[in-house]
N, C-alpha and C positions, 0 to 999 in steps of 0.2 A: 473568440470565446471570452476574452477579457471583460468586455462590457457586460455580458450575460452574468458572469460570475460576480462582478462587483455589484450589480443590481440585486442579485440573489443573496448576497452576504452583506447585509446592511448593519447588523449588530455585531458586537465584538464577542460573539459566541460561535464556536464551531465544534462539530461532532465528527470525528474521523474514525472510520472503522475498516478493519480488514475482514475477510471471511474468517470464520473459525475453522481450524484445520483438524482433519482426522489424525489423531495421534497413534496411528498403527505402526509408525516407525519414526525415527528422528527426522527433523526437518532437513530439507535439501535446498539447493540454490533456487528452485522454483518457488518454495515457500518464502525464502528470503527476499525474492524479487518483489512480491506484493507488499510484504511487511516493511521493507526498507522504504519503498515509495510512500507508503502511508506515514511512516515515521518522519520522512523528510517534509512532507506536506504539513504534518502536525507541528514540526519544529519551525517551519517557515512562518506560519501564521502566528505561532507563539512569539516569534521574533518581532512581528509587526505589532504585537500587543493584544492579540485575541486571547480570550479565555477558551483554550482548546481542551476538549476531552477526547482521549484517544483510546479506543477499545480494540483489543485482540483477544484470542483465546483458543480453546480447543472444543471440538464437536465430539462428544464422548459417548453417544448412543448409537445403536444400529447393529445390523447383522455382521458387517465387516469387522467391527471391533470385537464382537462376541466370538466370532470364529478365530480371530487372531489370538485372543486370550486363551481359547481352548487349545490352540496349536502349541502355545507356550506352556500349557499346564498350570496356569494361574487363574484366579477369579478375574472377571472383567473389571471389577472395581479396583483390584490391586494393579492390574495392567494400566488402566487409564490414569491412576494416581501417579504411577511411575513415569509414564510418558508425558504427562502434563509438566512434571518437573524437568524433563529433558528439554521440552520446548522453551520453558522459562529460562533455562540455563543458556541455550543458544541465543535467545533474544537479549539476554544480559551481555553476552560476549559481543554481539553486534550493536550494542548501544541502543536497543529499541526502547524508547522512553514512554511506554504505554501508561495510561492513567489507571487502567484496570485490565487484568487478565481474567476473562470470564471462562468458566467451565460449565457445560450444560448439565453436569451432575450436581451442581450446587442446588441446595434446597430453594433458594430464592428464585432461581430460574425455573425449576420444576413447578413452583407455585404460579409463576407468571404464565407458563405454557398451559397449565390446567385452567387457570382463570380465562385466558383468551379462548381456548377451545370450548369451554363451557358457555362462554358468551356467544360463540358462533352457533353452538347447538341450540341455545335458547332462541336465537334469532331465526332458526330454520335454515341455516346455511350448510348444515351437515345432515346427511341422510344415509340409511343402510343400503347396501347393495352387494353385488358379486363382481369380482374382478378376474379377468383372464388376460394373460399377456406375458411378454418376455421381459425378464428382469436382470439387471446388472448389479451385482452386490458391490462392486468397486465404486460405481456411481451412486448407489442407492436410488436407482431410477428404473421405471418401466419404460420400455421402448415400443412405440407403435410401428405399424407396418410402414416401411419406407424410411424409417429412422435408423435402422440397423443395417449392417452389411452381411453378406452371405459368404461363408467359407466352408467348404466340405459339406454343402447342403444344410448348414446349421447357422442360425442367426448369431452374429458376433457384435460385441460392443464396438462402435466406431472409435471410441476414445482409448479404451484399455486393451482392445484386441483379445478379449476373453469371450468364451462361449456364454451366451445368455441362458438363464434358467427359465423354463416355462412354469408359470405359477397360476393356479386357479384357486380362489379363496373368497370367503365372505369378508366384507370390509365395510368401511364407512367412507362416503364421498363428500368432498367439499365442492359447493356449487360455484366453481370458477366461471362457468358459462354465463351466469347472471351478470358478470362484470366485464364481459367481452367488450362492449362498446366503450366503457369507461377506460379500460386499459388501452384500447386502440387510440382513443382521443389523447391520452397522455403521451403515447409513443409518437403520434403523428404531429401533434401541435406543440408539445413541450420540448424543452432543451435539457431534460434530465439526463439522458444517456449520452455519454461522450466516449469515443467518437460516434457521430450520428449514424454511421453505416450499421453499427450494432443495433441501434434502435430500429432501423429499417429492416434488418434481418428478422427480428422478432415480429415486427408488424406484418411482414410478408407471410410468415408462418401462420400467424393467427388468422389473417384474412383468407388464406388458402385452406386451412385445416380447421378453423374455429378454435375456441378456447374450451377444451374438454374439462369436465369435472374431474377432480383429482382424488385418488384413493389416499386417505390420510391415516389409515389404521393398519396395523400388522398383528395377526393373531399371535398370542404368546407361545403357542405351540411351535411356531417357526422362529419368531424373534422375541426372546424373553427380555433382552437388555434395552430398556427404553422407559419413557414416562407413560404411566398407565393412563388410558383413556378415562376421563373423569366420570363418564356416564355408562361405561361398559368395561368392567375389569378384566374381561377376556382378551383385551387388545392393548397394545402400546401405540403411541402416536408416531406417525411417520417421521423419520429423522429430519427431513428437510423442513417440516413445519416447526419442529422443535428448534432446529438450528437458526432459521430466519428470525424467530422471535427473540433470539439473544440480543439483537440490536436494541430492542425495547427494554429488556431486562437491564441492560447496561445503563440506562438513563433513569431507572427507578419506576418504570411502568408497572402497574397503574396507580401506585400510591402517591407519586409526585408528578402530577400531570403538568404543573407549571414548569418544572425542570425539563420534562419531555418536550413540551412546546418550545421552550427557549432554545434548546440545542437542536431539536429535530429539524426546525425550519432552515438551519444552516448545516445540515448533515452532508458529509462527503463520504461515500462508500466506495472502496476499491475492491475490485474482483478481477479474476482471470476470465477470459472469454468462455471457458468451458462451463461456467456456472451462470451464464448470462440469462438463460430461460428462467431459472429459479428466482433470480433477483429482479426480474422484470414482470413477466406474465403472472407468475404465482405471487410474488412479493407485493406488487402493486395492488392486486386484487385482494390479498389478505389484509393489507393495511386499510383498504377502502371498507372492508367488512367490519373493521374495528373503528371506523370513523376517523382514520388518520390519513394525512396526505402522503404522497410518495416522498422519498428522500429528495433533497435539493439537487444533488448531483450523484450520478452513478458513473464512476470512472472505470472503464473496461480496458485492460491491457491484453496484448497478445501473448503468445507463448515464448518461453525459452525452449529452444529445440536442440536436440542432439541428433545429427544426421537426418534432419527434417522431421523428426517425431517429437511431440510434446514430451518434455521431461516429466517423469513420474515414477513413483516407486513400483507401481504395478507393471510397468514396462521394463524395469531394471536398468534404466539409462540415466540415473540421477548423477549430478555433479555435487560433490561433497563441499559443504561450507568449510569443513576443517581443512581440506586441500587448498581452498582459496586463501584462507587465513595463513596457513603455513607458507604458501608461496610468496605472499607479499609482506608478511610479518606484522601487519597492522589491520585489525578488523575494519577500521574506517576506510581503508583502501578498497575493501570489498564493497562497502557502502557507496563509495565514489564510482566504482566501475559499474555497479548496478544502475545507479542514477544516470550515469553517462550514456549507457546503452538503452535506457528505458524507451519503449516504443508502444504507443497505444494501438497503432494501426497494423504493424507488421510483426510477424514472428521474428525472433532474434536468435540466430544460431550461436551456441556456446563455442567460443574460440579462445584458446589460451594465447594465440598470437595477437588477437585483437586486444585482449585484456593486458598483455604485456606492453603493447604499443601505447595504450591509454596510460598505464602506470609510468612508463619511461618518458613519453612525450608530454603529457599533460601535467603530471605531478612532479616527476623528478626534474626534467629539463626546463619546464616552463615555470611552474609555481615555486618549487623548491629552490631552483637556481636563482630566481629573482629575489626571493627572500634572503638568500645567502649573500648575493651581490649587494643588495641595498643596505643590509645591516652592517656588513663589513665596511662599506663606503662611509656610512654614518659614523662608525667608530673611528675610522682612520682620518677622515677629513673634518669632522665636526665634534670630535671627542664624545660621540654618542648622542648629541642633542641637536634636534632640528626643530626650529620654531616656525609658526604659521607664516607662510609666504607662498601662495599658490600661483602656479603658472596657469593663468586663466585660459589661454588658448588650448593647451593640452588637456586641461580639466574639462573643456567642452566635449572633447573626444571621449573621455572616460564617462562623462555624464550621460551621453547618448547610449553607450553600451550598457551602462548601469540601468537606465530606464527600461531598455529592452528586456534585460534579464528580470527585473522586478515584475514587469507586465506578464512575462511568460510564467514566472512562479505563481502569480495570482491566477493564472489560467491553468495551473497544474501541469504545465509543460516543462517538466523538470530538466530533461536533457537539453532542451533549447535554452533554458536559463543558464545552465552550466556552460554551454558554448559561448555565450556572450561574456560570462565572467572570465573564461579562459582568453577571450579576445582582449579583455582589459590587460591581462598579464602579458600577452604578446605585444600589444601596443606599448606597454610600459618598458619592457625589455628593449624594444627598438628606440624608445625615447631616451633611455640611458645612453645607448650607443651614439645617438645623435648629439646629445648635450655634453658628453664626456666630463662629468663633474669632477673627476680626478685631475683634470688639467686646469681648473680655475681656482682662484683664491676665494671665490664667493659661491660655493656649491649649495648653499642652504636651500634656495628656491627649488632647484632640481630635486634634491634629496627629499625635501618635505613633500613635494608633489608625488614623487615615487612612493613614499611611505603611505600617503593618502590613497593612492591607487591600490596598493597592496591591502590596505585596510578595507577598502570597498569590496575588492574581490574576495577577501577573506570572509566578510560578512555574508556575501552571496554563497560562499561554500559552507558557512557555519551549520545550516540544517543538515548537511551531509556528513561533515567531519567535525563535530563540535569540540572534541578533545584536542585533535590535531590543530585546528584553527585557534582554539583557546591558547595553546602553547605558543603559536606563532605571534599572536597578538600580545601575549605577555612579554615576549622577547623584545618588542618595540615599545614597551612601557604602558600597555593598555591592560588593566587588570580584569576587566569584565566586559561582556557584551550587554548592551542595553536593550530596550524595547521601543518599537516605533520607527517610523520612516525618517525621522529627523536625523538619526545617526548615520543615514546614508548620504547626507549632504557633504560634498567635498569642501574641505576647510573646516570641518566640524571640530577637529582636534587642535588645541592651542599649541601643544609642544610634544614632540616625541623624545623619549629617553630610552635609547637602545641599550639593553642590558647584555645581550649576547648575540652571536651570529650563528643561528641554529642550522642544522642540516636535517630538515624534517623528513626527507625521503632518501633512502639508500639504494644504491644500484642493486639490480637483481643478480643473484648468484647464478 
């Protein structure tokens, strides 16, 4: 995937997005999973010198939120205002460095949605009709025959395990069917969707079932909370059309098309596999209707599962972000664990035993122990100062692991990149044991080389744990992290001035 990404990202601009989340309750570890991965990617390319614009936010319209607000006895606007603040607070705690937090109730976004839908209407891509079908409020999605499961002789949502509602109503349809061949071509010939098997999954569905026109309006008599259809005030716009267009609002569409073009060509969108259909078949067709290309890359990750089921508020099996932070005492440890277990292909079962093992093995015993050993040795044997004198043979070992890690980061394979950074630490711990710098009167070369290896591994961890890594680098006399690949060169630092011997990670209680 590396070559594809490098060819696709030629300019130093990048647009990174998460899905916008339904704020019907506080975010859980599943939300954090996608958002942390997006933040790590954003920080990695910023570290390389890219101008990165990172968008996340909340999806604040639709029947689900309307009903939740009614249940709590407050207006829907009051409810979403409160919950947007809750999301922002959690992302602040987790160090999510977004460029913009977008809310679909913002006037700017409503204007964009009305503009886009009016344009589609004027072009003849929208027409009136009648819809009959089974609807899941939790998904905000109609299910066709064969897409739902049957329990007690009643259709059930396969994701949320809730009974579906049968709805028959007048509506307006979007002519997705006109763009079937174009969407198929993008899925078959392009490298947009990663991993590819998700692209094949959507392709297979379209080839077997076709690309059906989509109902994009809801009568106000049923759903009052939404953006009004610009050409028929009796309806609000389907929440998924509203939500998908947020990615364009975030770049200033349609007022600043130069900016849209500059960032969109290098756009990287992260989603969970449950919303794959919306972000491929519907999104690619919608963009084509607006004369825009598809995103450069759509990264699709699998689920965090609890006892084999996708984590979700509707299923009541969420794992709390608060519990994770309390357990490890540092929000950046949560970021590291999520990045370490990240998997695009396979679902990942939530496991405190696995998380504890990552914390103890990777952070406490490997990274933290090496930092403590190296800084203590520098202070004791060199009065805290190590000057440039690189062990070239060992540097080659570190260099090879570093290059593998960088290539995987550039390919968005975060967990693989972390593995090679951890290998650098393992090799360096073994190197100290072999060289025994405490036994020689000339330990400078060994200690300088060890500190360089720590610096390189720390730079590779920086997108994941910027505050923790910043503290470690500060302890060895480096005041800031730079930009660009040059800083990853071994021998880059003239001299280390070790100020303290930190203990960055403490044993679990």
